[in-house]
DRENPA-3360 file (N, C-alpha, C; in nm, 2 decimals, always signed):
BEGIN
1 = MNIALWIV = +0.10/-0.13/-0.01/+0.00/-0.01/+0.00/+0.09/+0.12/+0.00 ~ +0.19/+0.12/+0.07/+0.29/+0.23/+0.08/+0.33/+0.27/-0.06 ~ +0.38/+0.18/-0.13/+0.43/+0.20/-0.27/+0.33/+0.25/-0.35 ~ +0.22/+0.20/-0.36/+0.11/+0.24/-0.44/+0.07/+0.39/-0.41 ~ +0.07/+0.42/-0.28/+0.05/+0.56/-0.24/+0.16/+0.65/-0.29 ~ +0.27/+0.62/-0.27/+0.40/+0.70/-0.32/+0.38/+0.73/-0.47 ~ +0.34/+0.61/-0.56/+0.35/+0.62/-0.69/+0.23/+0.73/-0.72 ~ +0.10/+0.71/-0.67/-0.01/+0.80/-0.69/+0.03/+0.95/-0.63;
9 = QALLALAF = +0.10/+0.95/-0.53/+0.13/+1.09/-0.49/+0.23/+1.16/-0.57 ~ +0.32/+1.08/-0.63/+0.41/+1.13/-0.73/+0.35/+1.18/-0.86 ~ +0.25/+1.10/-0.91/+0.18/+1.13/-1.06/+0.09/+1.24/-1.01 ~ +0.02/+1.24/-0.91/-0.06/+1.36/-0.87/+0.01/+1.49/-0.87 ~ +0.13/+1.48/-0.79/+0.22/+1.62/-0.78/+0.26/+1.66/-0.91 ~ +0.29/+1.58/-1.00/+0.35/+1.61/-1.13/+0.22/+1.68/-1.20 ~ +0.11/+1.63/-1.20/+0.00/+1.66/-1.28/-0.06/+1.79/-1.22 ~ -0.07/+1.82/-1.08/-0.11/+1.93/-1.02/-0.02/+2.04/-1.03;
17 = FGAGVMKL = +0.12/+2.01/-1.02/+0.23/+2.11/-1.04/+0.23/+2.18/-1.18 ~ +0.21/+2.08/-1.27/+0.20/+2.14/-1.42/+0.09/+2.23/-1.43 ~ -0.02/+2.18/-1.39/-0.15/+2.25/-1.43/-0.15/+2.38/-1.35 ~ -0.09/+2.39/-1.22/-0.10/+2.50/-1.15/+0.00/+2.60/-1.19 ~ +0.12/+2.57/-1.24/+0.22/+2.64/-1.29/+0.16/+2.72/-1.43 ~ +0.09/+2.64/-1.50/+0.03/+2.70/-1.64/-0.08/+2.80/-1.59 ~ -0.16/+2.78/-1.49/-0.27/+2.87/-1.44/-0.19/+2.99/-1.38 ~ -0.08/+2.97/-1.32/-0.02/+3.08/-1.26/+0.06/+3.17/-1.35;
25 = TAPIDELL = +0.11/+3.12/-1.47/+0.20/+3.19/-1.56/+0.14/+3.22/-1.69 ~ +0.06/+3.14/-1.76/+0.01/+3.16/-1.87/-0.09/+3.28/-1.89 ~ -0.09/+3.35/-2.00/-0.18/+3.46/-2.01/-0.33/+3.39/-2.02 ~ -0.43/+3.46/-1.97/-0.57/+3.39/-1.97/-0.62/+3.35/-2.11 ~ -0.58/+3.43/-2.21/-0.62/+3.40/-2.35/-0.56/+3.27/-2.40 ~ -0.44/+3.25/-2.36/-0.38/+3.13/-2.38/-0.44/+3.01/-2.32 ~ -0.48/+3.02/-2.20/-0.54/+2.91/-2.12/-0.67/+2.87/-2.18 ~ -0.74/+2.98/-2.22/-0.87/+2.95/-2.29/-0.85/+2.88/-2.42;
33 = QNGMAFVE = -0.75/+2.92/-2.51/-0.73/+2.82/-2.63/-0.68/+2.70/-2.59 ~ -0.63/+2.67/-2.48/-0.56/+2.53/-2.44/-0.69/+2.45/-2.38 ~ -0.81/+2.50/-2.39/-0.92/+2.40/-2.34/-0.97/+2.45/-2.21 ~ -0.91/+2.55/-2.14/-0.97/+2.58/-2.02/-1.08/+2.68/-2.01 ~ -1.19/+2.63/-2.06/-1.31/+2.71/-2.09/-1.36/+2.80/-1.96 ~ -1.33/+2.74/-1.85/-1.39/+2.81/-1.73/-1.31/+2.95/-1.72 ~ -1.20/+2.98/-1.77/-1.15/+3.10/-1.75/-1.21/+3.23/-1.80 ~ -1.29/+3.19/-1.90/-1.36/+3.32/-1.95/-1.48/+3.36/-1.85;
41 = HVPALLVR = -1.52/+3.26/-1.77/-1.63/+3.29/-1.67/-1.60/+3.33/-1.54 ~ -1.48/+3.34/-1.50/-1.43/+3.36/-1.37/-1.33/+3.47/-1.38 ~ -1.31/+3.55/-1.26/-1.21/+3.65/-1.27/-1.06/+3.59/-1.28 ~ -0.96/+3.67/-1.35/-0.83/+3.61/-1.37/-0.77/+3.59/-1.23 ~ -0.80/+3.66/-1.14/-0.73/+3.64/-1.00/-0.78/+3.50/-0.95 ~ -0.90/+3.46/-0.97/-0.96/+3.34/-0.93/-0.85/+3.22/-0.99 ~ -0.83/+3.24/-1.14/-0.75/+3.14/-1.21/-0.63/+3.13/-1.13 ~ -0.55/+3.24/-1.11/-0.43/+3.24/-1.06/-0.42/+3.18/-0.91;
49 = FIGLSEVA = -0.55/+3.20/-0.83/-0.55/+3.15/-0.70/-0.57/+2.99/-0.72 ~ -0.64/+2.95/-0.80/-0.66/+2.81/-0.83/-0.51/+2.73/-0.86 ~ -0.44/+2.81/-0.95/-0.31/+2.78/-1.00/-0.23/+2.75/-0.87 ~ -0.22/+2.85/-0.78/-0.14/+2.86/-0.66/-0.19/+2.75/-0.56 ~ -0.32/+2.72/-0.56/-0.36/+2.62/-0.47/-0.31/+2.48/-0.53 ~ -0.31/+2.46/-0.66/-0.26/+2.34/-0.71/-0.11/+2.32/-0.70 ~ -0.04/+2.43/-0.71/+0.11/+2.41/-0.69/+0.13/+2.38/-0.53 ~ +0.06/+2.45/-0.44/+0.07/+2.43/-0.30/+0.04/+2.28/-0.26;
57 = GAVGLILP = -0.07/+2.23/-0.33/-0.12/+2.11/-0.30/-0.02/+1.99/-0.35 ~ +0.04/+2.01/-0.46/+0.14/+1.92/-0.52/+0.27/+1.91/-0.43 ~ +0.31/+2.02/-0.38/+0.43/+2.01/-0.30/+0.36/+1.96/-0.16 ~ +0.26/+1.98/-0.11/+0.21/+1.91/+0.00/+0.19/+1.77/+0.00 ~ +0.18/+1.71/-0.12/+0.16/+1.56/-0.13/+0.30/+1.50/-0.14 ~ +0.41/+1.56/-0.14/+0.53/+1.51/-0.14/+0.62/+1.53/-0.03 ~ +0.64/+1.67/+0.00/+0.74/+1.73/+0.08/+0.72/+1.68/+0.24 ~ +0.60/+1.69/+0.29/+0.59/+1.66/+0.44/+0.61/+1.51/+0.46;
65 = AATRIKPR = +0.56/+1.44/+0.35/+0.58/+1.29/+0.36/+0.72/+1.24/+0.34 ~ +0.79/+1.31/+0.26/+0.92/+1.28/+0.22/+1.02/+1.32/+0.32 ~ +1.00/+1.44/+0.38/+1.11/+1.47/+0.50/+1.07/+1.43/+0.62 ~ +0.93/+1.37/+0.64/+0.88/+1.32/+0.77/+0.86/+1.46/+0.86 ~ +0.83/+1.55/+0.81/+0.83/+1.69/+0.89/+0.69/+1.73/+0.87 ~ +0.61/+1.73/+0.97/+0.45/+1.75/+0.96/+0.40/+1.66/+0.86 ~ +0.41/+1.52/+0.86/+0.36/+1.44/+0.76/+0.21/+1.43/+0.74 ~ +0.14/+1.49/+0.86/+0.00/+1.48/+0.85/-0.06/+1.60/+0.75;
73 = LTPLAGAL = +0.04/+1.67/+0.69/+0.00/+1.78/+0.59/-0.02/+1.69/+0.47 ~ +0.02/+1.59/+0.44/+0.01/+1.51/+0.31/-0.13/+1.46/+0.31 ~ -0.20/+1.40/+0.40/-0.35/+1.37/+0.37/-0.43/+1.50/+0.36 ~ -0.38/+1.59/+0.45/-0.46/+1.72/+0.42/-0.45/+1.77/+0.29 ~ -0.33/+1.77/+0.22/-0.32/+1.82/+0.07/-0.41/+1.74/-0.01 ~ -0.39/+1.60/+0.01/-0.48/+1.52/-0.07/-0.63/+1.56/-0.06 ~ -0.69/+1.56/+0.06/-0.82/+1.61/+0.08/-0.85/+1.74/+0.02 ~ -0.77/+1.84/+0.04/-0.81/+1.97/-0.01/-0.80/+1.97/-0.18;
81 = LALVMLLA = -0.70/+1.89/-0.22/-0.70/+1.88/-0.38/-0.83/+1.79/-0.42 ~ -0.88/+1.70/-0.35/-1.00/+1.63/-0.39/-1.12/+1.72/-0.39 ~ -1.11/+1.82/-0.29/-1.21/+1.93/-0.28/-1.21/+2.03/-0.41 ~ -1.08/+2.06/-0.43/-1.07/+2.14/-0.57/-1.11/+2.07/-0.69 ~ -1.09/+1.95/-0.69/-1.15/+1.88/-0.81/-1.28/+1.85/-0.80 ~ -1.35/+1.83/-0.69/-1.50/+1.84/-0.67/-1.54/+1.96/-0.73 ~ -1.50/+2.06/-0.69/-1.55/+2.20/-0.73/-1.53/+2.22/-0.90 ~ -1.43/+2.16/-0.95/-1.38/+2.15/-1.08/-1.50/+2.07/-1.16;
89 = VGTHLLMA = -1.53/+1.97/-1.11/-1.65/+1.89/-1.18/-1.77/+1.97/-1.17 ~ -1.80/+2.02/-1.06/-1.93/+2.10/-1.05/-1.93/+2.22/-1.15 ~ -1.81/+2.28/-1.17/-1.81/+2.39/-1.26/-1.83/+2.34/-1.40 ~ -1.77/+2.22/-1.44/-1.78/+2.15/-1.58/-1.93/+2.14/-1.59 ~ -2.00/+2.09/-1.49/-2.14/+2.05/-1.51/-2.23/+2.19/-1.50 ~ -2.19/+2.28/-1.46/-2.26/+2.40/-1.45/-2.25/+2.48/-1.58 ~ -2.15/+2.45/-1.66/-2.11/+2.50/-1.80/-2.17/+2.40/-1.89 ~ -2.22/+2.30/-1.85/-2.27/+2.20/-1.95/-2.17/+2.14/-2.03;
97 = DLHFAPAL = -2.05/+2.12/-1.96/-1.93/+2.07/-2.03/-1.92/+1.92/-1.97 ~ -1.93/+1.83/-2.06/-1.92/+1.70/-2.01/-1.79/+1.63/-2.01 ~ -1.68/+1.72/-2.03/-1.54/+1.66/-2.02/-1.49/+1.68/-1.88 ~ -1.56/+1.62/-1.79/-1.50/+1.64/-1.65/-1.44/+1.52/-1.60 ~ -1.41/+1.40/-1.67/-1.36/+1.28/-1.63/-1.22/+1.31/-1.59 ~ -1.13/+1.39/-1.64/-0.99/+1.41/-1.58/-1.01/+1.46/-1.44 ~ -1.09/+1.56/-1.40/-1.11/+1.62/-1.28/-1.15/+1.53/-1.18 ~ -1.26/+1.44/-1.22/-1.33/+1.32/-1.14/-1.21/+1.24/-1.11;
105 = ILGALSAF = -1.13/+1.20/-1.19/-1.02/+1.09/-1.18/-0.92/+1.15/-1.07 ~ -0.86/+1.26/-1.11/-0.77/+1.33/-1.01/-0.83/+1.35/-0.88 ~ -0.96/+1.38/-0.87/-1.03/+1.40/-0.73/-1.02/+1.27/-0.66 ~ -1.05/+1.16/-0.74/-1.07/+1.03/-0.68/-0.94/+1.00/-0.62 ~ -0.83/+1.02/-0.70/-0.71/+0.97/-0.65/-0.64/+1.06/-0.55 ~ -0.68/+1.18/-0.53/-0.66/+1.26/-0.43/-0.71/+1.22/-0.29 ~ -0.83/+1.18/-0.31/-0.90/+1.12/-0.20/-0.86/+1.00/-0.15 ~ -0.80/+0.91/-0.24/-0.73/+0.79/-0.21/-0.61/+0.82/-0.12;
113 = VAWGRLRK = -0.53/+0.93/-0.16/-0.40/+0.96/-0.11/-0.44/+1.01/+0.04 ~ -0.54/+1.09/+0.05/-0.59/+1.14/+0.19/-0.63/+1.02/+0.28 ~ -0.71/+0.92/+0.21/-0.76/+0.81/+0.30/-0.63/+0.73/+0.33 ~ -0.55/+0.70/+0.23/-0.44/+0.61/+0.25/-0.32/+0.65/+0.35 ~ -0.30/+0.79/+0.34/-0.20/+0.84/+0.44/-0.26/+0.88/+0.57 ~ -0.39/+0.88/+0.59/-0.45/+0.89/+0.72/-0.48/+0.77/+0.78 ~ -0.52/+0.66/+0.70/-0.58/+0.54/+0.77/-0.49/+0.42/+0.74 ~ -0.45/+0.39/+0.63/-0.39/+0.27/+0.59/-0.22/+0.27/+0.61;
121 = APILPRR = -0.17/+0.36/+0.55/-0.02/+0.38/+0.57/+0.02/+0.50/+0.61 ~ -0.01/+0.55/+0.73/+0.04/+0.68/+0.75/+0.19/+0.69/+0.78 ~ +0.24/+0.80/+0.75/+0.39/+0.82/+0.76/+0.41/+0.89/+0.91 ~ +0.49/+0.84/+0.98/+0.53/+0.90/+1.12/+0.63/+1.00/+1.10 ~ +0.59/+1.11/+1.20/+0.69/+1.22/+1.20/+0.83/+1.17/+1.25 ~ +0.94/+1.24/+1.22/+1.07/+1.23/+1.27/+1.06/+1.24/+1.42 ~ +1.16/+1.19/+1.49/+1.16/+1.19/+1.62/+1.27/+1.27/+1.68;
% end
């Protein structure tokens, strides 16, 4: 279980870090052209905040667990990223966009990490 969780954490961290950096740095028009239709319906500051949240979540999936400093932050990061993805699915549905499967999968995997690191294979803090 520990190995499976580390693999999922690493893949999620890559996905969220990449998506977050894109939302933080790319011009809004470029994000729209790359298929992020929601950006034309929300303020640019919200897009940047979502990007920052995704980058912070990606770091939170790896760093606390790897260093064993405050490792309880890793399941928290997983739970909060699952919430972000739940909100993303809701946004897709409100916009009548049925391409919400990636957000649903990322959310489910994030919830798996939260559950796994909290209940099945928690990482103990350093002593």
